[in-house]
N, C-alpha and C positions, 0 to 999 in steps of 0.2 A: 632351355629356351631363353633367349635374351629378353630383357625387359624393354617395354616400349613406352614407358611413362615420361621419359625425358628425351628431347630432341638432341641429336648429335650422332657422331660416328664412334663406334667402339670396335676395336680389333680383338679377335679371339684366336687362340691356338690351343691345340691339345697335345699333351705329352703322353705317348703310349709306351708302356714299359712291359717287358716280358722277363720272367725269371725261370731259368731251367738249370738244374744241377748246381744251384748256388751261384749261378752267373746271371747278371742283370744286363739287359740291353734296352735302350729307349730311343725313341724317334719322336720328333716334334713336327706337327703338321705345318703346312704353310699357313700364314695368317689369312683369316677371312674377316670381313667387316660386316657389321650390322649398322646401317644408317637409318636412324629414326627421324622422319621429317616432321617439321612443325605442322600444326593444323593449318589448313588454308584459311586465310583471312581476306578481307577485301575492304577497300575504301570507295567512297563515292567518287565518280569521275564526272564532275560537273553537277548533275541534278539526278537525284534518286528519291522521289517523294510522291505522295498521293497528289493527284491533280484533277480538277474539274474544269472543263472548257466548254464553250458554246459550239454548237454545230457550225462548221465552217472555220473554226479556230485552228490553231496549230499547237499540238501538245509539245511540251518540253522533251528533249532527247534524254532518255534514261541512260546512265553510265555508271559502270563499276570498274575497279582495277584490282586484280588479284595480287596478294602479298603473302609473305610468310616464309618463303624458302629461297635462300640465295641460290642463284643459278637455275632456278626453275623456269620452265616455259608454261604459260597460262593459256588455256583455251576457254571459250565462252559459248554457252548455249542458252539463248533466251527462251522462256516458256510462257504460255498464257493459259488462263482459265476463267470461267464465269464465277468461280468460287474461290475465296481467299485461302481455303485450307485443303482443297483436293481437286483432282481432275486436271492438273497441269499437263500440257502436251508441248513438245518442241515446236518452235516456230521455224518453218523451213527457211534456210539461208540466213538466220539471225544468229551469227556466230562471231560477232565482233564485241568489243567491250562496251559499245554503245548500241542503243536501239531506239528508233523513232516509232512510237505506237501509232497505229492507224486511227482514223477519226470515225470509227463505227459508232453509231448512236447506242448508248447504254454504258454499262460498267464492265470493264475487263480488268483482270488482275495479271500482273507481270512479275516474273522473277528471273534470276539468272543462275545457272549452274556453272560454277567456276571449277575448272580442273587444273591442278598443278602437277607437272611432270618433272621428276628428277630421277636420273638413272633408270628410266623406263618404269618407275613406280608412280602410279597416279593416285592423287588424293583429291577429294572433291568437297566443295562447300556450296550450299544453296542459299542465296540471299533471301531475306524476308520479302514477302510480296508487297507490291504497291499497286494502287488502282489508278486507272484513268477512266473518268466518266465524261462522256460526250453528251451534253444536254441539248435537246431539240425543243424549242418552244414554238407553238403556233398561236396566232391571235386572229380573231375574227370580230369585226363590227357587225352587229346583228340588225342594224337599221339602214334604211336607204337614206340618201341625201334629202334634206328638207329645204324648202323655200317658204318663208313665212312673211307675213305682214308685220310691221312694227306692232308691238304689244300682242302679237299672236301667241298661241299656246303650242310650243314644240312638243313633239313626241320625245319621251325620255330616251336618252342614248344608252345603249347597252353594248357590252363587248364580252366575249368569252375567250378563254385560253386553255391550253393544255400543254403538258410537257411529257417528254419521254427521256429518261425514266421519270416517274412521278416526282414532282417537286412542289414546294410551297409557292403559290402564285400570289403576286400582289398586282393591283391595278392602279394606275396613275394616269388621269386624263391630262392631255396637253392642249393648249390653245395656240393657234397660229393665225 
């Protein structure tokens, strides 16, 4: 069994000998090779990092480029999940080296399965997941407009807000 610990191509031949009545004959097989491919690697192609955007914003395009084997062809399949460590499924038609995540409210995790093909042998590498969080904020003033006399006593102004997913909220009143 040829070793597979070092990338490269090694040729093997076998000499088969027969001895009968003190006479020896031998024959050598045609050479066969064993090509051990490098592990698939990747580099980021533009942007590949966690991101949080506001609802209505535009997420950065995620991008990777396969590397590691001279003469290889690379195929890409993007996957998504609600969880960083499990439940990833293929995204239909997301088979290029770049992917633009949708702007669905909440947090989704994305990764790419990169397949390197050389001489009909496929090797794969799955990227580490990154997340895209789309944050939606709602704000409501809980008072009606007020008309007052000078030195009158206004009703206290109040506002409430919420976010999805839940986030730390701060309140800053503006005067115009």
